[in-house]
C-alpha positions as a printed NumPy array, in Angstrom:
array([[ 30.136, -69.068, -21.879],
       [ 26.825, -71.144, -22.528],
       [ 26.834, -72.071, -18.729],
       [ 27.043, -68.487, -17.799],
       [ 24.388, -67.519, -20.122],
       [ 22.089, -70.303, -18.673],
       [ 22.666, -69.092, -15.083],
       [ 21.883, -65.541, -15.97 ],
       [ 18.567, -66.418, -17.768],
       [ 17.626, -68.746, -14.749],
       [ 18.404, -65.808, -12.255],
       [ 16.412, -63.401, -14.292],
       [ 13.421, -65.729, -14.992],
       [ 12.486, -66.551, -11.419],
       [ 11.267, -64.204,  -8.753],
       [ 12.385, -65.678,  -5.406],
       [  9.332, -64.428,  -3.641],
       [  6.614, -65.714,  -5.906],
       [  4.623, -68.545,  -4.344],
       [  2.062, -68.996,  -6.993],
       [  1.418, -67.635, -10.65 ],
       [ -1.111, -69.388, -12.57 ],
       [ -3.572, -68.399, -15.473],
       [ -6.863, -69.807, -16.711],
       [ -8.007, -69.376, -20.284],
       [-11.595, -68.254, -20.889],
       [-13.798, -69.46 , -23.69 ],
       [-12.991, -67.792, -26.97 ],
       [-16.723, -67.201, -27.69 ],
       [-17.109, -65.271, -24.477],
       [-16.559, -65.539, -20.728],
       [-19.997, -66.536, -19.111],
       [-21.045, -65.14 , -15.802],
       [-21.571, -68.677, -14.501],
       [-18.327, -69.91 , -15.802],
       [-16.022, -69.714, -12.589],
       [-12.216, -69.832, -12.801],
       [-10.783, -71.729,  -9.948],
       [ -7.375, -71.453,  -8.711],
       [ -5.899, -73.86 ,  -5.825],
       [ -2.785, -72.407,  -4.166],
       [ -0.663, -75.081,  -2.381],
       [  0.328, -75.149,   1.124],
       [  2.433, -72.168,   2.008],
       [  5.8  , -73.078,   3.505],
       [  6.367, -69.931,   5.57 ],
       [  4.368, -67.658,   7.9  ],
       [  3.936, -64.044,   6.522],
       [  2.255, -61.451,   4.61 ],
       [  1.412, -62.18 ,   1.044],
       [  0.448, -59.915,  -1.918],
       [ -2.209, -61.082,  -4.032],
       [ -2.435, -59.919,  -7.546],
       [ -5.123, -60.393, -10.246],
       [ -3.904, -60.428, -13.885],
       [ -6.193, -60.001, -17.036],
       [ -5.345, -60.382, -20.568],
       [ -7.754, -58.698, -23.038],
       [ -7.806, -57.972, -26.706],
       [ -9.498, -55.305, -28.697],
       [-12.979, -57.212, -28.705],
       [-13.558, -56.292, -25.004],
       [-16.393, -53.947, -25.422],
       [-16.426, -51.82 , -22.114],
       [-14.033, -49.382, -20.305],
       [-13.958, -51.449, -17.131],
       [-14.281, -55.043, -15.858],
       [-15.949, -55.82 , -12.683],
       [-14.838, -59.128, -11.077],
       [-15.62 , -61.201,  -7.906],
       [-12.807, -62.947,  -6.138],
       [-14.23 , -65.414,  -3.593],
       [-11.615, -67.274,  -1.762],
       [-11.142, -69.64 ,   1.189],
       [ -8.121, -70.056,   3.385],
       [ -7.689, -73.772,   4.285],
       [ -7.619, -75.45 ,   6.751],
       [ -9.041, -72.587,   8.904],
       [-12.113, -72.177,   6.46 ],
       [-11.847, -68.357,   6.599],
       [-13.924, -66.917,   3.633],
       [-13.014, -63.707,   1.812],
       [-14.934, -61.876,  -0.96 ],
       [-13.637, -58.977,  -2.952],
       [-15.232, -57.072,  -5.803],
       [-12.744, -55.499,  -8.118],
       [-12.903, -52.999, -10.78 ],
       [-10.191, -52.935, -13.527],
       [ -9.877, -50.149, -16.002],
       [ -9.387, -51.929, -19.238],
       [ -9.319, -48.62 , -21.379],
       [ -8.456, -45.152, -20.257],
       [-10.477, -41.946, -21.008],
       [ -9.271, -41.665, -24.426],
       [-10.088, -45.26 , -25.352],
       [ -6.704, -46.613, -25.388],
       [ -5.894, -49.948, -23.714],
       [ -4.544, -49.402, -20.256],
       [ -2.638, -52.652, -20.043],
       [  0.717, -53.44 , -21.411],
       [  1.066, -55.084, -24.862],
       [  0.212, -54.626, -28.606],
       [ -2.716, -56.973, -29.592],
       [ -3.163, -58.587, -26.177],
       [ -3.164, -56.334, -23.316],
       [ -2.158, -57.324, -19.876],
       [ -3.535, -55.468, -16.623],
       [ -2.29 , -56.174, -13.268],
       [ -4.17 , -55.184,  -9.966],
       [ -2.682, -55.76 ,  -6.406],
       [ -5.932, -56.402,  -4.489],
       [ -5.071, -57.729,  -1.171],
       [ -2.406, -58.134,   1.514],
       [ -3.141, -61.463,   3.263],
       [ -1.491, -62.974,   6.38 ],
       [ -1.069, -66.733,   5.875],
       [  0.514, -69.367,   8.182],
       [  2.697, -72.267,   7.31 ],
       [  0.482, -74.932,   5.969],
       [ -2.227, -72.707,   4.708],
       [ -3.649, -73.058,   1.27 ],
       [ -6.101, -70.93 ,  -0.792],
       [ -9.08 , -72.002,  -2.885],
       [ -9.83 , -68.937,  -5.138],
       [-12.787, -68.542,  -7.563],
       [-12.949, -65.713, -10.093],
       [-16.024, -64.73 , -11.99 ],
       [-17.111, -61.561, -13.694],
       [-20.165, -59.746, -12.478],
       [-21.04 , -57.596, -15.48 ],
       [-24.568, -57.189, -16.481],
       [-24.09 , -58.85 , -19.853],
       [-24.109, -62.565, -19.251],
       [-21.199, -63.38 , -21.752],
       [-18.117, -61.058, -22.184],
       [-15.995, -61.222, -25.325],
       [-12.397, -60.143, -25.305],
       [-10.948, -61.626, -22.06 ],
       [ -8.465, -64.025, -22.929],
       [ -6.912, -65.08 , -19.643],
       [ -7.287, -64.529, -15.947],
       [ -4.356, -65.055, -13.62 ],
       [ -3.626, -65.143,  -9.898],
       [ -0.247, -64.218,  -8.516],
       [  0.835, -64.72 ,  -4.745],
       [  3.945, -63.18 ,  -3.626],
       [  5.577, -63.149,  -0.229],
       [  6.005, -59.484,   1.088]])
């Protein structure tokens, strides 16, 4: 019975198409505009189209309805450079958190379908581009890459 339980948990815990799933923690006193979060996706093992997803964990201290982010990435070894500006609704029109959770809320945004070749890797920089220099209430930022 314990072996069967372990096998079931392992099967549910891992998604076979996920290639990369990492989070970076932001400073508790506030995420500064010039504090860039860096993600290095290791070499891809198979040609294909991949789904890029941005994940944000916020709490009730986030002061705005939306969050504006810049995702600046480079595909290596080709050196191809891609920049995306993303808008995430942190709160809905009624002022309720739009993410899942109770005291920490997670928002997920699929932002790109990207073609990668075997051996390609990604260097990804994420920063906020809000008017205020330091933003409180953002706990973590994550990047997930999944094969389509």
